[in-house]
N, C-alpha and C positions, 0 to 999 in steps of 0.2 A: 272282116275286121278292118278298120281304117288305121293304117300304120301312122298316118299323119297325126291323128288324134292321140295315138299312143305317145309319140315323140313329144307333142305339146304337153300332154299330161305329165310325162316324166320330167320334163324341164320345169314345169310349174311346181311339182311336188318336191323336187330336189332343191329348188330355190327357196321355197317356203320352209323346208326342213332345215336348211343350213343357215338361212338368214333370220328366221323367226326367233331363233334362240338368241342371236346377238341383239336384235331389236328389243325383245321382251326381257333381256338380261336374265334369262334362266339358263342353268347349265345344260339342260337337256329337255326336249319336248317329251311329254308323257306318252306320246303315241308315235309309232314308227310309220310315217306317211308312205314311204316307198313300199313297205310291207302291205299296207292296206291296198295300195294300187295294184300290187302283184296279186293279191287275193281276189280283188274285184275282177281283174282280167282272167284269173284262173277259174273263176266260177262262171263267168258270163260268156267268154269267147270260146270258139271251137278249140278242141284239145291241142292240136298242133300249134295254132296261133297263141294259145294261152301259155304253153310251155316256152315258146320263143319270147313272148312278151315278158314273162317272169325272168328269163335269162338276161334280156336287155335291161330290165329295171335293175337287176343285180349288178350288171356291168356299170350302170350309171352311178350306183351307190359305191362301187369299187373305186371309181374315179374321184370320189370325194373323200376317201379315207387315206390314211398314211401308210397302211399296210400294202402287201402285194396285191396285184390285180388278179382276180379270179376266185377269191374266197367267197365274196358276196354273190358273184355270178353263179357259182356252184350252189350256194345255199338257197338263193332265190329260185334257181332252176329246179332244185330238189323240191322246193315248196310248190312250184307250178306242176311238177310231175305228180307229186302225191295228191294235190288237189284234183287234177284231172282224173286220176285213178279213183279217188273217193267219190267223184260225181257219179260214177257208174254203180256205186254201192249204196250211197246215201241219197235221199231225196233232196235234190238241190232246188226244187220248186217250193219247198216248205222252209220257213225261216229257221227252224231249229236244225234242219239238215245243213243249211248254209253255215250256221254257226259252228257246228261240229266239223264240217269240212274245213272251214277257216282255221279253227283251233288246231285240229289234228295235222293239218298240212304245214302250218307255220312252225310248230314246235321243233321238228327235226332240223330244219335249216337254221333257226335261231340258236339252238343248242350247239350246232356245229360251229357257228360263228363264235360263240362264247368259249368253247373249248379250244378253238384255233387261236383266239387271242391269248388265252392263258398258257397253253402248253407249247405252241409252235412259235408265236411271236415273243413270248415271255413277258407280256404286259402284266401289270399289277392289277389283274382283275380277280376279285375273290371268286373262288369256285367252291360251292357248298350249297346247303339247302336254301340259304338266302338268295344267292345268285340264280339258282335254278327257279326259285319262286318268282324272282324278278322277271326272268325270261317267260315263264308261264303267264304272268300278269300282262306283260307286253303283248304276248300272242293273243291273250283273251281280249284285251282292249282292241287290238287290230281286227280280230274276228267279229267283235260286236259292231264296230264301225263299218266293216265290210258287209255285214248282214243288213245293217240299216240302209247302206247305199244301194245294195242289190235289191232291196225291197221297194225302191222307187220304181215306178212303171217304166221309165226309160232304160233302166239298167237290169230289170228283173229277167232271169232266164226264161225264155219263151219255149213253150211246147211246140214241137214241130207237127204240122198237119200231116196226116197219113196220106198215102199215095192216091186215095180216092178223091181227096180234096174236100170232102164234106166234113171231116173232123167231128164226127159224132152227130151231125144234124141229119134229121130224116128228110129225105127228098122224095 
């Protein structure tokens, strides 16, 4: 995995996420771009690199927030961990498998951020069925975008050739 490409992608995503709202004069973008980037790396990169990349993306998000540093790092790291674990259970080569991996791995981290904002920081964030539905919707949108991105040939997870090198071809 190219760490230079990751750093450039994180910088671009953070700048777009933070400045696109001000330019478009919308209170909030309907999609969490750092979450999409973390999911793309969690599905396509090797397991150890994917977990580290998700943690670094979360740290970059932490630097843009007003709260304590570490909450988003932990939440995104949890997302990367769950995604890499689910890759072994669900078929990440099929688009529906990637969608479920993205959705199921994004939910715990985003719910953790929501509950931390409400109960630890004391922010006026509503917690109830509407807020949880909003988190589920944000995770679903991020998972759909991640599924579309990883469906592109350049980003799709590749099957590894077996040790013989023929990979199913008769020689």
